[in-house]
N, C-alpha and C positions, 0 to 999 in steps of 0.2 A: 558727488559732483557738487561744486559750489558755484552759485551765479550771483547772486545779489547777498552781500554778508557784510557782517562787522565782526572783525577778529582782533583779540588781544593775546599776547603771550609773555612771559618773563623770559628773558636771556640773560644768564649769569655767565660771564668769561672768568673763567679762573688762570688760563695761560692764554694771554693773548697780547701781541704788540705789532707796533709799526701798521703795515698794510696787511695783515691778517684780517679776514673777514667772516661775518656770521649773520644769519638773518633768516627771511622766509622765503619760501618758494609758493607762489600762488597761480591759481587758474591753470595748473600744471595738467596737461593731456598726454603728454608723453615726456621721454627722457629729451627731447628736442623742441618741444613746446611749453614755455613756462614763462613767468615774471620772477625775478629775483630782487627783492628788497634787502639790501646790504648795508651793513653798518661796518666801518672798519675800525681796527683798534688805535687808529690815529684819530679819531674823532669825526669821520665823515660818513655821509650817506649817499646811497645813489638807487637808481632802479634799473635793471637790465632786463631787456626782453630776448628770448630766443624763438624764432619761429623758424620750422623746417632746420634747426640747428644753427642758424645764422643769428648771430649776436648783434643787438644795436643796444643803446642807452638812452631810452625816452627822458631820464633825469641823470645827466651825468654826476659824477663825485661833486659834492657840496659840503663845505665844512658846517658843523651842527655844534651849538653849544648845549643840547638837549640831554648829553649822556658823556660820562667820563670817560677819556680815552684811557687805554690799557686795561690791566685786569689787577686784582679783582674789582668787579663792578657789578651792579644790577640795573637794568633798563627794561621797561615795559613798552614793548612794540605793539602798534595797532594799526589796521588797515580797514577803511570803509570803502566798498566798492560796490558800485551801483550802475549796471549796464557798462558803457565805456569809461566812466569816471571812477578814478580810484584817488582816494585822500591818505596820506601816510602820516603816522605821528609816533614821536618816541618821547616816553615818560609825558604824556599828556600835551606834549608841545607839536603844533602843526610843523611838518617838515616841507611838504610839497603835494600837489595835484598833478595826476596825469591823465589824460583823456585819449584812450587808445582802444579801438574796437577790434583788434586782431584776435585775441584770446578771452571770449566773452564769458567761459567757465571752466571749471577743472578742479583739480584736487590741491591739497596743500602739503607743505612739508617744511623742514628747517634744515640748514646746511651751517657747516663751518669749513672754511679754507684757508690754509697757509700760505703766506705768500713766498716763504723759503722752505729751508729743510727744517725748521723749528716745528715742535708740536703747538697744536692749538686745541683746548679743551673749553667747549661751551656747554651749559647745562641749560636746558629749555624746560619751563614749568608753567602750571597755571594758565592752560589755555583754554579760551572761552571763544565761542563762535555763536553769533545770532544771526537770524534771518532779518533781512531788511524788508519791511512790508511795503506793498505797491503803493 
């Protein structure tokens, strides 16, 4: 269970197009409670929050010039999370900050999701997690 942390991971889409998504799940305490940091294959980023299975978007889709759209590509995702503040980065470029106290701790994961019937393939590697000191 992670509370205050800094995380980096490399995401490498090999099959990915249009509104397909991939990214990180964080502060997950169940299948119905987590944050989802998403990159879309058309070059956008967002943050979703699920609490008791109810979804909201503390940060809606925003166009980002920090990573190449489509595939193949390689991007380094990073999150700095301390208490209710979370900062999101792609390829060392700041994307946005969200302050939200709903899910203070939990586990992490990765995901990939097709927007249609086409296949999506994303490789994740080089995970680094560091504790943030008080």
